[in-house]
VMD Tcl script that draws the C-alpha trace (Angstrom):
set ca {
  {2.81 -199.99 -9.99}
  {3.27 -196.48 -8.65}
  {0.15 -194.40 -8.11}
  {-0.10 -190.65 -7.98}
  {-2.84 -188.41 -6.71}
  {-3.63 -185.26 -8.61}
  {-6.41 -182.76 -8.98}
  {-7.83 -181.63 -12.30}
  {-9.85 -178.45 -12.30}
  {-12.08 -177.87 -15.30}
  {-12.66 -174.21 -16.12}
  {-16.18 -172.97 -15.45}
  {-18.07 -171.73 -18.47}
  {-20.09 -168.55 -18.61}
  {-23.54 -168.28 -17.06}
  {-26.42 -166.43 -18.70}
  {-29.65 -165.79 -16.85}
  {-32.69 -163.67 -17.41}
  {-36.46 -163.49 -17.68}
  {-38.60 -164.43 -20.69}
  {-41.76 -162.33 -21.03}
  {-44.48 -161.83 -23.60}
  {-46.65 -158.76 -23.46}
  {-45.15 -158.02 -20.04}
  {-46.22 -161.41 -18.60}
  {-43.75 -164.20 -17.73}
  {-43.51 -167.19 -20.08}
  {-43.60 -170.43 -18.08}
  {-42.20 -173.78 -19.24}
  {-40.34 -172.49 -22.31}
  {-37.04 -173.94 -23.49}
  {-34.29 -171.35 -24.02}
  {-31.71 -172.87 -26.39}
  {-28.24 -171.36 -26.85}
  {-26.67 -172.68 -30.08}
  {-23.05 -171.64 -30.66}
  {-22.65 -170.53 -34.26}
  {-19.16 -171.96 -34.80}
  {-19.25 -175.34 -33.04}
  {-23.04 -175.96 -33.27}
  {-23.02 -177.15 -29.66}
  {-26.04 -176.22 -27.59}
  {-27.10 -175.57 -24.00}
  {-30.78 -175.63 -23.02}
  {-32.46 -174.03 -20.00}
  {-36.12 -173.88 -19.03}
  {-38.14 -171.01 -17.63}
  {-40.01 -171.34 -14.32}
  {-43.39 -169.88 -13.37}
  {-41.84 -166.41 -13.07}
  {-40.24 -166.66 -16.53}
  {-36.71 -166.95 -15.11}
  {-34.07 -169.21 -16.68}
  {-30.37 -169.92 -16.19}
  {-28.02 -171.39 -18.82}
  {-24.63 -172.53 -17.55}
  {-21.24 -173.62 -18.91}
  {-21.40 -171.51 -22.07}
  {-18.13 -170.99 -23.94}
  {-17.19 -167.56 -25.25}
  {-18.71 -166.88 -28.64}
  {-21.67 -165.80 -30.72}
  {-24.94 -167.66 -30.19}
  {-28.29 -168.13 -31.88}
  {-30.85 -168.12 -29.07}
  {-34.25 -169.78 -29.54}
  {-37.25 -169.68 -27.22}
  {-39.67 -172.60 -27.71}
  {-42.90 -173.25 -25.82}
  {-44.34 -176.45 -27.27}
  {-47.71 -176.26 -25.48}
  {-48.67 -173.07 -27.35}
  {-46.48 -173.22 -30.47}
  {-44.74 -170.03 -29.36}
  {-41.32 -169.51 -30.95}
  {-38.83 -166.65 -31.00}
  {-35.17 -166.31 -32.00}
  {-32.42 -163.74 -31.49}
  {-28.64 -163.35 -31.55}
  {-26.41 -162.93 -28.49}
  {-22.69 -162.70 -27.74}
  {-21.32 -164.34 -24.59}
  {-17.91 -163.37 -23.22}
  {-18.65 -163.44 -19.50}
  {-21.53 -164.00 -17.10}
  {-24.38 -161.79 -18.23}
  {-28.07 -160.95 -17.93}
  {-30.20 -161.57 -21.02}
  {-33.89 -160.73 -20.68}
  {-35.99 -161.82 -23.65}
  {-39.26 -160.18 -24.71}
  {-41.19 -162.44 -27.10}
  {-43.24 -160.55 -29.74}
  {-47.02 -160.77 -29.30}
  {-47.81 -160.90 -33.03}
  {-49.83 -163.97 -33.98}
  {-51.45 -165.39 -37.10}
  {-54.87 -167.08 -37.06}
  {-57.18 -168.67 -39.58}
  {-59.31 -171.64 -40.56}
  {-58.82 -174.82 -42.58}
  {-61.79 -176.27 -44.48}
  {-62.62 -179.05 -46.94}
  {-62.96 -177.35 -50.32}
  {-65.49 -179.95 -51.57}
  {-67.90 -179.67 -48.61}
  {-66.99 -176.40 -46.91}
  {-66.76 -178.27 -43.59}
  {-63.95 -177.46 -41.11}
  {-61.02 -179.87 -40.87}
  {-60.18 -180.94 -37.32}
  {-56.55 -181.87 -36.57}
  {-55.05 -180.32 -39.70}
  {-51.40 -179.26 -39.26}
  {-50.18 -175.78 -40.14}
  {-46.39 -175.39 -40.27}
  {-44.62 -172.07 -40.66}
  {-41.13 -171.11 -41.79}
  {-39.49 -167.74 -42.19}
  {-38.23 -167.15 -45.71}
  {-34.45 -167.30 -45.99}
  {-34.06 -168.87 -42.53}
  {-32.46 -172.25 -41.92}
  {-34.28 -174.70 -39.63}
  {-33.59 -174.24 -35.91}
  {-31.67 -177.20 -34.55}
  {-31.07 -178.36 -31.00}
  {-28.10 -180.48 -32.01}
  {-28.00 -184.20 -32.70}
  {-29.84 -183.76 -35.98}
  {-33.19 -182.81 -34.40}
  {-34.91 -179.87 -36.04}
  {-37.64 -177.72 -34.56}
  {-40.50 -176.75 -36.83}
  {-43.10 -174.39 -35.50}
  {-46.61 -175.64 -36.15}
  {-50.17 -175.65 -34.90}
  {-53.20 -177.92 -35.20}
  {-56.78 -176.97 -35.91}
  {-59.60 -177.56 -33.43}
  {-63.05 -178.96 -34.21}
  {-64.07 -175.66 -35.83}
  {-61.01 -175.71 -38.14}
  {-59.43 -172.79 -36.24}
  {-55.70 -172.46 -35.55}
  {-53.32 -169.83 -34.21}
  {-49.53 -169.45 -34.11}
  {-48.04 -166.92 -31.68}
  {-44.78 -165.05 -31.16}
  {-44.00 -164.12 -34.78}
  {-41.47 -161.47 -35.76}
  {-41.51 -159.02 -38.66}
  {-40.67 -160.63 -41.98}
  {-42.06 -162.89 -44.68}
  {-43.34 -166.31 -43.65}
  {-44.58 -169.36 -45.55}
  {-47.47 -171.25 -43.97}
  {-48.35 -174.76 -45.15}
  {-51.53 -176.64 -44.20}
  {-51.71 -180.45 -44.34}
  {-54.34 -183.02 -43.46}
  {-54.43 -186.76 -44.18}
  {-56.21 -187.45 -47.42}
  {-55.96 -183.82 -48.61}
  {-53.48 -182.02 -50.82}
  {-51.20 -179.59 -48.97}
  {-51.59 -175.85 -49.56}
  {-49.11 -173.01 -48.89}
  {-49.65 -169.31 -48.26}
  {-47.18 -166.43 -47.92}
  {-47.63 -163.90 -45.12}
  {-45.67 -160.67 -44.65}
  {-45.60 -159.12 -41.18}
  {-44.65 -155.43 -41.03}
  {-44.15 -153.15 -37.99}
  {-47.46 -151.86 -36.62}
  {-49.57 -153.97 -39.00}
  {-51.90 -156.63 -37.58}
  {-51.94 -159.63 -39.96}
  {-55.32 -160.79 -41.19}
  {-56.61 -164.33 -41.10}
  {-54.86 -166.88 -43.31}
  {-57.43 -169.42 -44.49}
  {-56.81 -172.71 -46.29}
  {-59.21 -174.75 -48.42}
  {-57.84 -178.27 -48.90}
  {-59.04 -180.63 -51.61}
  {-59.23 -184.43 -51.18}
  {-56.49 -186.32 -53.06}
  {-55.46 -189.92 -53.69}
  {-52.49 -191.09 -51.66}
  {-49.16 -191.98 -53.27}
  {-48.76 -195.62 -52.19}
  {-45.74 -197.88 -52.60}
  {-44.02 -200.94 -51.19}
  {-40.35 -200.94 -50.20}
  {-38.20 -204.08 -50.39}
  {-34.80 -204.72 -48.77}
  {-32.66 -206.03 -51.66}
  {-30.33 -207.92 -49.29}
  {-33.04 -209.99 -47.61}
  {-35.90 -209.70 -50.07}
  {-38.20 -208.79 -47.17}
  {-40.55 -205.81 -47.08}
  {-39.41 -202.79 -45.08}
  {-41.63 -201.46 -42.30}
  {-40.16 -198.00 -41.65}
  {-38.42 -195.43 -43.85}
  {-37.26 -191.83 -43.85}
  {-38.79 -189.88 -46.73}
  {-38.11 -186.53 -48.38}
  {-40.44 -185.24 -51.11}
  {-39.17 -182.37 -53.25}
  {-40.57 -180.15 -55.96}
  {-38.40 -177.97 -58.20}
  {-34.75 -178.34 -59.17}
  {-31.46 -178.48 -57.31}
  {-29.66 -181.09 -55.25}
  {-32.22 -183.62 -53.89}
  {-30.25 -184.03 -50.67}
  {-29.78 -180.30 -50.07}
  {-33.14 -178.60 -50.60}
  {-32.29 -175.48 -48.61}
  {-31.11 -172.79 -50.99}
  {-30.73 -175.19 -53.94}
  {-33.92 -174.31 -55.81}
  {-35.78 -177.39 -54.52}
  {-38.66 -177.11 -52.09}
  {-39.27 -179.81 -49.48}
  {-43.01 -180.49 -49.37}
  {-42.68 -183.43 -46.98}
  {-39.90 -184.61 -44.68}
  {-40.28 -187.25 -41.98}
  {-40.63 -190.94 -41.19}
  {-43.16 -193.26 -42.77}
  {-44.51 -196.55 -41.40}
  {-46.05 -199.27 -43.53}
  {-49.63 -200.32 -42.88}
  {-50.74 -203.89 -42.10}
  {-50.50 -204.84 -45.79}
  {-46.96 -203.45 -46.14}
  {-47.95 -200.30 -48.02}
  {-46.45 -196.88 -47.38}
  {-48.76 -193.90 -47.95}
  {-48.02 -190.24 -48.67}
  {-51.44 -188.73 -48.09}
  {-51.06 -184.99 -48.63}
  {-49.46 -184.48 -52.06}
  {-51.27 -182.36 -54.61}
  {-51.43 -183.70 -58.17}
  {-48.09 -182.96 -59.81}
  {-44.53 -184.19 -60.37}
  {-42.11 -184.72 -57.47}
  {-38.82 -186.31 -56.50}
  {-38.95 -188.90 -53.75}
  {-35.85 -189.58 -51.63}
  {-35.99 -192.67 -49.37}
  {-33.52 -194.03 -46.84}
  {-33.19 -195.75 -43.51}
  {-30.86 -197.36 -41.01}
  {-28.31 -199.46 -42.93}
  {-29.91 -198.60 -46.27}
  {-28.48 -196.68 -49.21}
  {-30.40 -193.55 -50.12}
  {-32.62 -194.04 -53.17}
  {-33.91 -191.11 -55.26}
  {-36.86 -191.50 -57.62}
  {-37.12 -188.80 -60.25}
  {-40.39 -187.52 -61.74}
  {-42.83 -189.32 -59.45}
  {-46.29 -188.38 -60.71}
  {-49.23 -187.98 -58.36}
  {-51.75 -189.57 -58.54}
  {-49.95 -192.78 -59.48}
  {-50.49 -196.53 -59.52}
  {-49.13 -198.56 -56.61}
  {-45.47 -199.42 -57.16}
  {-42.59 -201.30 -55.50}
  {-39.23 -199.75 -54.68}
  {-36.07 -201.71 -53.84}
  {-33.46 -200.28 -51.48}
  {-29.95 -201.69 -51.22}
  {-27.57 -201.80 -48.24}
  {-25.77 -198.60 -47.35}
  {-22.06 -198.19 -46.76}
  {-20.12 -196.15 -44.24}
  {-18.15 -192.98 -44.82}
  {-15.06 -192.11 -42.80}
  {-13.69 -188.58 -43.13}
  {-10.17 -187.72 -42.00}
  {-9.03 -184.11 -41.84}
  {-5.53 -182.89 -41.18}
  {-4.15 -179.51 -40.07}
  {-7.43 -178.33 -38.55}
  {-7.47 -174.73 -37.44}
  {-9.59 -173.01 -34.83}
  {-12.59 -171.18 -36.26}
}
mol new
graphics top color blue
foreach p $ca { graphics top sphere $p radius 0.5 }
foreach p [lrange $ca 0 end-1] q [lrange $ca 1 end] { graphics top cylinder $p $q radius 0.2 }
display resetview
C-alpha cells in the first residue's frame, strides 16, 4: 500500500475580544455567547477579573450575543456582525427590578421562591444543543429578590413556589424611569398529581419531560401560537410513584408529556384541582429527514 504525506491547513476563524462592564466596573465570570443567526452554532468565552474576554474561530456572519452571569442573574443581549477580527466592548445596563414574594393567606415571606423573567416578543436564548437559558432569581428569607441588567422594553415576571399557585406580572421599562417594586402574593394550592405507566412494559415511569400550556394554539409550539407555557421542565416521581405539579393555579390546562423512547402524549382540558389519575405513554418512533438541493443561507 502506498502512503503519502500531506498537510491540511484549516482556515482560522475570526477573533472577537473586548471588555464587559456594568456601571463602569468590570463584570467577572460572565459567559459571552456568540450565536450565529443562520447556522445556530455558538462560541462561548468567559470574562476574567478585569472583564476581558476573547471569542475565537467565529465565521463571518450576523450574531446574537448574550452575556450571562449565573451567580447574580445578570443577563444582557445585543446584535453584532463579524467579518474580521474586531473589538467588541459590552456595557451591561444597570437597570434592575426588585420586590417581595409573600404567602397571601398568612402574609409571611416565602423563602426560595423562583421569579423568572422573559421579554415580550423575544424567543428564548439558546446556547445550542437544545439548552435554553431563562433568567431567574430566588427570594431570600425575607422574601426579597432582585434581577439585574434589564433593558428597556416590556417584561413578564412569573413567581413560583412549591405548593403555591404561580402568579405573573407585566413590567414596562422606559428610558430614564426607575421601575418600582414588583410584589407577588401567592396562594396555597393543591398539587396536580398523576402516575405514568410505560405501555410496553407495564411498569411505572420515574422521570418525564412536561409542558403545561394555557390558551390555544399548537401544544408543541407555544411561542407565537397563542398558547402560554406556564411550566416546562423535567419531573421525577416520588417514592410512591406519583408525579406532582405543585404550582398551578385553579383552571384548565393542556399537559404534554414525553421522555426518552416515549411517544409524546397530550392531555386536553386538564382541570386543576383534580383527582389523582394514571396516564399511559407508548413507545416513540424515529424520524429521518432527507433534504435534497440544499442552498447556502
